[in-house]
TIDRENMI-297712 format. One record per residue (C-alpha): residue number from 1; x, y, z. Coordinates in nm, 4 decimals, always signed. Layout:
BEGIN
NUM,X,Y,Z
...
***
This chain:
BEGIN
1,-4.4789,-0.1936,-0.8488
2,-4.1293,-0.3069,-0.7506
3,-3.9171,-0.4824,-1.0123
4,-3.5772,-0.6530,-1.0157
5,-3.3626,-0.6834,-1.3288
6,-3.1133,-0.9708,-1.3335
7,-2.9026,-0.9339,-1.6492
8,-2.5270,-0.9772,-1.6984
9,-2.4987,-0.7319,-1.9880
10,-2.4891,-0.3814,-1.8319
11,-2.5985,-0.2034,-2.1485
12,-2.9035,-0.4273,-2.1890
13,-2.9953,-0.3845,-1.8233
14,-2.9679,-0.0073,-1.8594
15,-3.1793,-0.0062,-2.1774
16,-3.4467,-0.2221,-2.0151
17,-3.4615,+0.0066,-1.7114
18,-3.4951,+0.3142,-1.9332
19,-3.7684,+0.1515,-2.1431
20,-3.9560,+0.0533,-1.8283
21,-3.9545,+0.4118,-1.7017
22,-4.0915,+0.5227,-2.0386
23,-4.3630,+0.2642,-2.1131
24,-4.4578,+0.1802,-1.7533
25,-4.3693,+0.4618,-1.5088
26,-4.5471,+0.2828,-1.2242
27,-4.2871,+0.0052,-1.2371
28,-3.9911,+0.0855,-1.0128
29,-3.6593,-0.0966,-1.0516
30,-3.5482,-0.1503,-0.6918
31,-3.2446,-0.3648,-0.7699
32,-3.0231,-0.4812,-1.0543
33,-2.8043,-0.7912,-1.0514
34,-2.5655,-0.9519,-1.2985
35,-2.4953,-1.2958,-1.1530
36,-2.6430,-1.5820,-0.9512
37,-2.4824,-1.4560,-0.6308
38,-2.5895,-1.0927,-0.6734
39,-2.9339,-1.2092,-0.7875
40,-2.9808,-1.3969,-0.4609
41,-2.8709,-1.0913,-0.2662
42,-3.1137,-0.8677,-0.4569
43,-3.4057,-1.1009,-0.3871
44,-3.3181,-1.1329,-0.0194
45,-3.2960,-0.7551,+0.0152
46,-3.6272,-0.6970,-0.1667
47,-3.8857,-0.9508,-0.0448
48,-4.1777,-0.7384,-0.1698
49,-4.0702,-0.7427,-0.5329
50,-4.3626,-0.8063,-0.7705
51,-4.1848,-0.8984,-1.0937
52,-3.8421,-1.0199,-1.2076
53,-3.6795,-0.9675,-1.5467
54,-3.4351,-1.2540,-1.5770
55,-3.1666,-1.3426,-1.8290
56,-3.1067,-1.7176,-1.8698
57,-2.7274,-1.7234,-1.8827
58,-2.5510,-1.5080,-1.6262
59,-2.1824,-1.4456,-1.5674
60,-2.1561,-1.7384,-1.3263
61,-2.4016,-1.9908,-1.4720
62,-2.7687,-2.0665,-1.5346
63,-2.9978,-1.8200,-1.3624
64,-3.2274,-2.1051,-1.2566
65,-2.9788,-2.1776,-0.9779
66,-3.1149,-1.8718,-0.7990
67,-3.4519,-2.0408,-0.7483
68,-3.3229,-2.3827,-0.6534
69,-3.1794,-2.2563,-0.3262
70,-3.4426,-1.9983,-0.2394
71,-3.7854,-2.0851,-0.3834
72,-4.0017,-1.7815,-0.4602
73,-4.3431,-1.7303,-0.6130
74,-4.2626,-1.4044,-0.7927
75,-4.3631,-1.3954,-1.1621
76,-4.0745,-1.3965,-1.4066
77,-4.0359,-1.2454,-1.7523
78,-3.7338,-1.3962,-1.9240
79,-3.5041,-1.1886,-2.1428
80,-3.3420,-1.4282,-2.3842
81,-3.1629,-1.4745,-2.7142
82,-3.2683,-1.8392,-2.7534
83,-3.3750,-1.9927,-3.0809
84,-3.7340,-2.0761,-3.1742
85,-3.7141,-2.4295,-3.0327
86,-3.6265,-2.2977,-2.6896
87,-3.9015,-2.0391,-2.7209
88,-4.1456,-2.3267,-2.7655
89,-4.0358,-2.4493,-2.4244
90,-4.1315,-2.1131,-2.2745
91,-4.4728,-2.1336,-2.4382
92,-4.5298,-2.4862,-2.3123
93,-4.4650,-2.3700,-1.9591
94,-4.6746,-2.0534,-1.9862
95,-4.3799,-1.8328,-1.8852
96,-4.3544,-1.5021,-2.0641
97,-4.0359,-1.3944,-2.2403
98,-3.8772,-1.1062,-2.4257
99,-3.6620,-1.2044,-2.7195
100,-3.3520,-0.9881,-2.7550
101,-3.3151,-0.7249,-2.8865
102,-3.5989,-0.5900,-2.6737
103,-3.8229,-0.3187,-2.8144
104,-4.0669,-0.0902,-2.6359
105,-4.3613,-0.2613,-2.8057
106,-4.2446,-0.6068,-2.6937
107,-4.1930,-0.4817,-2.3405
108,-4.5331,-0.3145,-2.3292
109,-4.7061,-0.6308,-2.4561
110,-4.5253,-0.8495,-2.2022
111,-4.6273,-0.6202,-1.9169
112,-4.9876,-0.6204,-2.0365
113,-4.9856,-0.9992,-2.0368
114,-4.8337,-1.0033,-1.6889
115,-5.1001,-0.7678,-1.5557
116,-5.3788,-0.9812,-1.7048
117,-5.2355,-1.2962,-1.5519
118,-5.1513,-1.1371,-1.2180
119,-5.5108,-1.1886,-1.1066
120,-5.4868,-1.5583,-1.1861
121,-5.3699,-1.7736,-0.8905
122,-5.2003,-2.0177,-1.1275
123,-4.9350,-1.7538,-1.1923
124,-4.7994,-1.8383,-0.8480
125,-4.6947,-2.1777,-0.9796
126,-4.3911,-2.0201,-1.1459
127,-4.1482,-2.2012,-0.9158
128,-4.2500,-2.5430,-1.0514
129,-4.2499,-2.4142,-1.4086
130,-3.9054,-2.2596,-1.3739
131,-3.7543,-2.5795,-1.2384
132,-3.9152,-2.7803,-1.5181
133,-3.7864,-2.5353,-1.7769
134,-3.4376,-2.5593,-1.6276
135,-3.4486,-2.9336,-1.6929
136,-3.5600,-2.8771,-2.0521
137,-3.2783,-2.6294,-2.1165
138,-3.0084,-2.8091,-1.9178
139,-2.8789,-2.9805,-2.2303
140,-2.9343,-2.6767,-2.4506
141,-2.6014,-2.5184,-2.3644
142,-2.5257,-2.1999,-2.5519
143,-2.1678,-2.1996,-2.6754
144,-1.9590,-1.9046,-2.7846
145,-1.9860,-1.8515,-3.1587
146,-1.8075,-1.5195,-3.2023
147,-1.5133,-1.3302,-3.0590
148,-1.4123,-0.9650,-3.0909
149,-1.0331,-0.9689,-3.0720
150,-0.7526,-0.7136,-3.0870
151,-0.5329,-0.7401,-3.3938
152,-0.2600,-0.4780,-3.4424
153,-0.4452,-0.1464,-3.3967
154,-0.7972,-0.2785,-3.4554
155,-1.0646,-0.5051,-3.3132
156,-1.1621,-0.7880,-3.5484
157,-1.4722,-1.0113,-3.5251
158,-1.3741,-1.3769,-3.5543
159,-1.6103,-1.6725,-3.5613
160,-1.5231,-1.9565,-3.3269
161,-1.5512,-2.1915,-3.6224
162,-1.2663,-2.0067,-3.7948
163,-1.0186,-2.1182,-3.5308
164,-0.8323,-2.4393,-3.6015
165,-0.6730,-2.4684,-3.2608
166,-0.5806,-2.2836,-2.9461
167,-0.2451,-2.3367,-2.7803
168,-0.0681,-2.2152,-2.4685
169,+0.2865,-2.0865,-2.4923
170,+0.4593,-1.9461,-2.1811
171,+0.1221,-1.9079,-2.0132
172,-0.0345,-1.7106,-2.2993
173,-0.3281,-1.8546,-2.4958
174,-0.3073,-1.8096,-2.8704
175,-0.5793,-1.8841,-3.1238
176,-0.4771,-1.9938,-3.4749
177,-0.7267,-1.9527,-3.7581
178,-0.7664,-2.1481,-4.0822
179,-0.5612,-1.8797,-4.2599
180,-0.2839,-1.9147,-3.9981
181,-0.3632,-1.5790,-3.8409
182,-0.2735,-1.5690,-3.4725
183,-0.4762,-1.3947,-3.1996
184,-0.3936,-1.3471,-2.8324
185,-0.6892,-1.4696,-2.6264
186,-0.8046,-1.3293,-2.2928
187,-0.9386,-1.6669,-2.1847
188,-0.7368,-1.9594,-2.0540
189,-0.7512,-2.2922,-2.2343
190,-0.9744,-2.4257,-1.9552
191,-1.2191,-2.1383,-2.0050
192,-1.2241,-2.1829,-2.3815
193,-1.2837,-2.5538,-2.3342
194,-1.5958,-2.4685,-2.1331
195,-1.7202,-2.2013,-2.3743
196,-1.6744,-2.3800,-2.7070
197,-1.8893,-2.6531,-2.8592
198,-1.7407,-2.9915,-2.7577
199,-1.8698,-3.1441,-3.0816
200,-1.6235,-2.9197,-3.2654
201,-1.3389,-2.8690,-3.0184
202,-1.1363,-3.1278,-2.8280
203,-0.8828,-3.0790,-2.5484
204,-0.5954,-3.2873,-2.6860
205,-0.3622,-3.2094,-2.3964
206,-0.2725,-2.9315,-2.1547
207,-0.1316,-2.7165,-2.4336
208,-0.3780,-2.7699,-2.7193
209,-0.7525,-2.7336,-2.7805
210,-0.8168,-2.8405,-3.1392
211,-1.0967,-2.8031,-3.3928
212,-1.2127,-3.1136,-3.5757
213,-1.1380,-2.9476,-3.9102
214,-0.7719,-2.9018,-3.8155
215,-0.6996,-3.2761,-3.8099
216,-0.5334,-3.3934,-4.1325
217,-0.4429,-3.7395,-4.0078
218,-0.3333,-3.9269,-3.6976
219,-0.0204,-4.1327,-3.6339
220,+0.0381,-4.3936,-3.3681
221,+0.3030,-4.2802,-3.1240
222,+0.5191,-4.4261,-2.8499
223,+0.3463,-4.5689,-2.5418
224,+0.0038,-4.5986,-2.7113
225,-0.0319,-4.2272,-2.7609
226,-0.1462,-4.0544,-3.0796
227,+0.0348,-3.7838,-3.2744
228,-0.1906,-3.5401,-3.4602
229,-0.1021,-3.3724,-3.7859
230,-0.2852,-3.0422,-3.7990
231,-0.3348,-2.7622,-4.0479
232,-0.2099,-2.4985,-4.0146
233,+0.0908,-2.6960,-3.8977
234,+0.2035,-2.5972,-3.5451
235,+0.5700,-2.5839,-3.4530
236,+0.5005,-2.8156,-3.1589
237,+0.4126,-3.1831,-3.1759
238,+0.0524,-3.2419,-3.0694
239,+0.0097,-3.5631,-2.8717
240,-0.3011,-3.7281,-2.7309
241,-0.2279,-3.9187,-2.4122
242,-0.3031,-4.2872,-2.3791
243,-0.5814,-4.2068,-2.1326
244,-0.7611,-3.9856,-2.3867
245,-0.7140,-4.1986,-2.6997
246,-1.0565,-4.3648,-2.6785
247,-1.2285,-4.0335,-2.6090
248,-1.0514,-3.8758,-2.9066
249,-1.1454,-4.1585,-3.1418
250,-1.5078,-4.1412,-3.0295
251,-1.5074,-3.7635,-3.0802
252,-1.3658,-3.7927,-3.4317
253,-1.6158,-4.0683,-3.5135
254,-1.9174,-3.8853,-3.3652
255,-1.9742,-4.1635,-3.1131
256,-2.2173,-4.0466,-2.8453
***
């Protein structure tokens, strides 16, 4: 039975492939993909595939995008790290899933369920179920909660919530924590703005992405702008432009 694994974490994809060969030798992994674009290519190159193992979030977006452009009726087993509320959504839509970290027992049980359902014609309704599930999860964005960052001669785990602001100096993004420790970030400010929870972080201007907890108080500034006093105190003045004043006030006030 031909199988495709679409997973953007190489180690997890490798582990899943090895477990498959151990618990279900008759399942043959004919292709592996790590993104929406490579997932589409894998499916196009393997039209006879019988089963797909699919991660929800890939390197270039939601994996559901794969099915929107090229509808297929291949059964899907999701590999996911979602919380219990999202898992309920899987149950409601009768789509099987493997909650990470994946064990051999979980994999074996999921395959047994797939084989039982494979004889049921309703399994071929996966396309409609997948699209419906994509709507359910569209607003359930998973934001980065942890970083592993170089500091001197070590790598240090840092929670996103520990950062008070990120700033760009001479093209380099720096993250400043609540204890005023500074980390060099690999991501640009634009990328961090996409990855971090917008309820907690706000793009004040082109140089600063700030955490709500960093704001001590706000002063009115020239030309209807706002000047933010942050802790730890940055050496630069942090201004909110006139165009973003309303958005900033709403964000600080939890206005939806």
